[in-house]
C-alpha positions as MATLAB code, in Angstrom:
seq = 'MRKLARLNWFGGSAAWLWLLIVMVPLYWIVVTSFKDESAYFSQNPFALPTAPTLTNYRMVIESDFPRYFVNSVIVTAGTIIPAVGISFLAAYAIVRGAGSRFLAGVNGLFLMGLAIPLQATIIPVYLLIIRMRLYDSLLAIVLPSIAFAIPLSVLVLTNFIRDVPKELFESMRVDGATEWGMLRTLAFPLTRPALVTVAIYNGLGVWNGFLLPLILTQSPEQRTLPLALWTFQGQYSINVPAVLASVVLTTLPIVILYAVGRRQLLSGLTAGFSR';
ca = [
     -53.590   -1.376  121.661;
     -52.303   -4.600  123.132;
     -48.915   -3.875  121.758;
     -48.959   -0.409  123.455;
     -50.037   -1.875  126.794;
     -47.266   -4.445  126.583;
     -44.731   -1.749  125.836;
     -45.976    0.298  128.792;
     -45.714   -2.651  131.072;
     -42.175   -3.406  129.920;
     -41.144    0.242  130.306;
     -42.639    0.399  133.837;
     -40.819   -2.789  134.814;
     -37.581   -1.509  133.495;
     -37.997    1.864  135.315;
     -38.635    0.097  138.670;
     -35.653   -2.170  138.071;
     -33.458    0.775  137.346;
     -34.842    2.613  140.491;
     -33.853   -0.424  142.551;
     -30.360   -0.528  141.049;
     -29.833    3.132  141.900;
     -31.465    3.111  145.349;
     -29.669    0.030  146.819;
     -26.203    1.635  146.788;
     -27.608    4.856  148.130;
     -29.426    3.019  150.923;
     -26.197    1.199  151.749;
     -24.099    4.413  151.896;
     -26.598    6.155  154.197;
     -27.162    3.178  156.574;
     -23.483    2.328  156.802;
     -22.539    5.970  157.700;
     -24.493    5.614  160.941;
     -22.717    2.368  161.953;
     -19.546    2.193  164.002;
     -16.580    0.279  162.678;
     -17.300   -2.910  164.638;
     -20.903   -2.991  163.560;
     -19.863   -2.597  159.914;
     -17.830   -5.780  160.079;
     -20.147   -7.847  162.243;
     -23.693   -6.960  160.858;
     -25.439   -7.569  157.700;
     -24.383   -4.765  155.260;
     -27.949   -3.865  154.462;
     -29.302   -4.199  157.959;
     -30.283   -1.026  159.891;
     -27.819   -0.090  162.629;
     -28.810   -1.443  166.071;
     -27.099    1.498  167.681;
     -26.954    4.456  165.327;
     -24.038    6.743  165.933;
     -22.927   10.197  164.627;
     -19.251    9.498  165.466;
     -18.380    9.125  161.756;
     -19.882   12.531  160.957;
     -18.190   14.122  163.916;
     -14.851   12.648  162.783;
     -15.234   13.993  159.259;
     -16.278   17.473  160.348;
     -13.333   17.712  162.768;
     -11.000   16.781  159.821;
     -11.292   20.314  158.241;
     -14.502   19.387  156.349;
     -16.065   22.858  156.800;
     -13.019   24.383  155.072;
     -13.358   22.083  152.135;
     -17.129   22.754  151.973;
     -16.572   26.589  151.883;
     -13.965   26.112  149.213;
     -16.404   24.125  146.997;
     -19.077   26.719  147.549;
     -16.755   29.543  146.565;
     -15.576   27.680  143.460;
     -19.121   26.685  142.401;
     -20.679   30.117  142.975;
     -17.627   31.891  141.401;
     -18.071   29.736  138.281;
     -21.804   29.558  137.837;
     -22.687   33.211  138.334;
     -20.202   34.575  135.719;
     -20.710   31.671  133.342;
     -24.503   31.895  133.274;
     -24.454   35.674  133.012;
     -21.958   35.690  130.114;
     -23.820   32.817  128.422;
     -27.169   34.636  128.700;
     -25.752   37.851  127.161;
     -24.035   35.882  124.366;
     -27.123   33.851  123.616;
     -29.295   36.938  123.484;
     -26.901   38.669  121.181;
     -26.628   35.671  118.848;
     -30.403   35.384  118.571;
     -31.179   39.115  118.228;
     -28.337   39.625  115.718;
     -29.128   36.617  113.559;
     -27.900   38.286  110.353;
     -24.486   39.191  111.656;
     -21.573   37.129  110.334;
     -19.503   38.034  113.340;
     -22.109   36.715  115.817;
     -22.543   33.580  113.627;
     -18.811   33.042  113.868;
     -18.867   33.493  117.586;
     -21.687   30.988  117.897;
     -19.693   28.531  115.846;
     -16.737   29.050  118.104;
     -18.886   28.236  121.134;
     -20.097   25.055  119.385;
     -16.541   24.036  118.702;
     -15.848   24.395  122.403;
     -18.339   21.470  123.002;
     -16.052   19.124  121.106;
     -13.043   19.844  123.244;
     -12.841   17.679  126.418;
     -11.252   19.057  129.573;
      -8.733   16.257  129.694;
      -7.291   17.279  126.286;
      -6.576   20.800  127.488;
      -5.343   20.172  131.054;
      -1.652   20.696  130.169;
      -2.195   23.987  128.340;
      -4.433   25.135  131.163;
      -1.842   24.199  133.737;
       0.855   26.146  131.901;
      -1.453   29.187  131.601;
      -2.219   29.110  135.299;
       1.521   28.857  136.157;
       2.238   31.782  133.797;
      -0.480   33.850  135.527;
       0.843   32.930  138.876;
      -2.491   31.553  140.041;
      -1.381   28.080  140.909;
      -2.598   26.689  144.189;
      -5.506   29.155  144.405;
      -9.250   28.769  144.070;
      -9.184   31.265  141.158;
      -7.064   28.765  139.302;
     -10.096   26.371  139.447;
     -12.709   29.041  138.749;
     -11.343   30.467  135.544;
     -11.105   27.177  133.517;
     -14.379   26.042  134.946;
     -16.105   29.196  133.629;
     -14.587   28.620  130.174;
     -15.750   25.071  129.941;
     -19.246   25.947  131.285;
     -19.992   28.623  128.659;
     -20.346   26.584  125.422;
     -23.116   24.262  126.565;
     -24.868   27.101  128.416;
     -24.825   29.268  125.300;
     -26.308   26.340  123.186;
     -29.165   25.792  125.644;
     -29.946   29.465  126.168;
     -29.755   30.231  122.422;
     -32.282   27.669  121.563;
     -34.561   28.747  124.390;
     -34.434   32.490  123.500;
     -34.970   31.605  119.823;
     -38.366   30.132  120.791;
     -39.569   33.522  122.223;
     -41.964   34.933  119.594;
     -40.349   37.778  117.635;
     -43.616   39.649  117.821;
     -43.041   40.304  121.507;
     -39.711   41.896  120.827;
     -41.159   43.946  117.983;
     -44.057   45.156  120.170;
     -41.657   46.317  122.917;
     -39.480   47.959  120.244;
     -42.514   49.899  118.996;
     -43.198   51.002  122.573;
     -39.713   52.458  122.759;
     -37.842   49.735  124.683;
     -34.177   49.438  124.297;
     -32.251   46.128  123.821;
     -31.206   46.189  127.441;
     -34.829   46.810  128.479;
     -36.017   43.843  126.375;
     -33.293   41.780  127.782;
     -34.221   42.579  131.340;
     -38.082   42.592  131.201;
     -38.777   40.071  128.399;
     -35.951   37.674  127.723;
     -34.838   37.104  131.322;
     -38.271   36.221  132.816;
     -39.127   33.933  129.890;
     -35.794   32.099  129.908;
     -35.689   31.698  133.696;
     -36.231   27.920  133.550;
     -33.330   27.535  131.074;
     -31.135   29.701  133.302;
     -31.879   27.529  136.325;
     -31.264   24.375  134.152;
     -27.852   25.383  133.020;
     -26.964   26.723  136.474;
     -27.835   23.457  138.141;
     -26.189   21.354  135.462;
     -22.946   23.280  135.478;
     -23.112   23.593  139.217;
     -23.180   19.765  139.596;
     -20.239   19.493  137.299;
     -18.139   22.020  139.169;
     -19.144   20.704  142.595;
     -18.136   17.143  141.603;
     -15.017   18.306  139.681;
     -11.853   16.406  140.604;
      -9.371   16.879  137.778;
      -8.917   20.641  138.044;
      -8.496   20.820  141.806;
      -6.119   17.874  141.635;
      -3.810   19.405  138.984;
      -4.193   23.153  139.828;
      -3.944   23.041  143.660;
      -1.481   21.569  146.065;
      -1.918   22.807  149.686;
      -4.617   21.287  151.847;
      -6.158   24.655  152.514;
      -7.209   24.862  148.818;
      -8.905   21.501  148.600;
     -12.447   21.122  147.411;
     -14.802   18.340  148.568;
     -14.049   15.749  145.859;
     -10.368   16.093  146.462;
     -10.963   16.015  150.201;
     -12.901   12.677  149.735;
      -9.838   11.223  148.086;
      -7.663   12.242  151.090;
     -10.363   10.790  153.426;
     -10.131    7.538  151.610;
      -6.463    7.403  152.298;
      -6.790    8.624  155.844;
      -9.647    6.214  156.695;
      -8.876    3.366  154.406;
     -10.126    0.882  157.046;
     -12.891    2.967  158.530;
     -15.378    2.585  155.748;
     -18.282    4.270  157.700;
     -16.252    7.457  158.051;
     -15.595    7.548  154.328;
     -19.247    6.987  153.581;
     -20.227    9.701  156.043;
     -18.039   12.160  154.075;
     -19.831   11.008  150.885;
     -23.200   11.736  152.460;
     -22.138   15.240  153.582;
     -20.776   15.957  150.170;
     -23.967   14.811  148.378;
     -26.328   16.485  150.685;
     -26.041   20.059  149.170;
     -26.643   18.576  145.656;
     -29.871   16.898  146.836;
     -31.083   20.151  148.403;
     -30.246   22.112  145.297;
     -32.235   19.619  143.132;
     -35.195   19.746  145.508;
     -35.271   23.533  145.376;
     -34.925   23.790  141.587;
     -36.613   20.662  140.506;
     -39.553   22.312  138.724;
     -37.473   24.819  136.920;
     -34.960   22.170  135.969;
     -37.582   19.917  134.444;
     -39.200   22.873  132.631;
     -35.884   23.863  131.196;
     -34.992   20.331  130.071;
     -38.272   19.836  128.254;
     -38.452   23.249  126.550;
     -36.189   25.348  124.398;
     -35.728   22.707  121.645;
     -39.185   22.598  120.169;
     -38.046   23.966  116.773;
];
């Protein structure tokens, strides 16, 4: 009992220490974004601004930030919706057709996709995009992002659907339900936490993606937010508060998304792998 209490005390202390390590940079970013350039160099870096200003945010917004934001939304939504839909259908088919060699091979192919990093395929992807004449377009980012989001999504959804009792499917089958009917009225509601989990997880990866926009786009009109942050860094190399204001604006949608889907995300992360 004493040993357990000691371990809990140690774990709690480590958690608070980790929270402090994470929160200090975030606090510095937010506070500095409301300072002007002179206050940044003259005041304590962790002190609250004596005269808060929105000049940095205004400067970022006037630098085509709304265009980059819309591009990121289009790329993220255009990736997540097809990827989650295809992964859900594939996971349902793999679970319901457990005796099929073909579906077992497809499942193995998806698992092999988890072992292939994006960096290892960037040159073939670039050549394919050039051949398809999609270079310097948002679709050039969307298509590879869908391909790399599917394997992990299929793995998570397959394990989640596998935990749904078979008796429920059999009872609906006796009542005359079709596979599409069971998919819509049984599998989809029960796997909603897992769907939200893979959607948020993949959405974060696409939203923060830098390599694909860097390689597959060229014109400023096709930039996404991570690539725009890179240009802001070059444009405002001395104006640190302006760079941090762009970081805050880029991170804000992610925080809102997490706040909205937090319960579903935690439910999906803690379920689906019980067997």
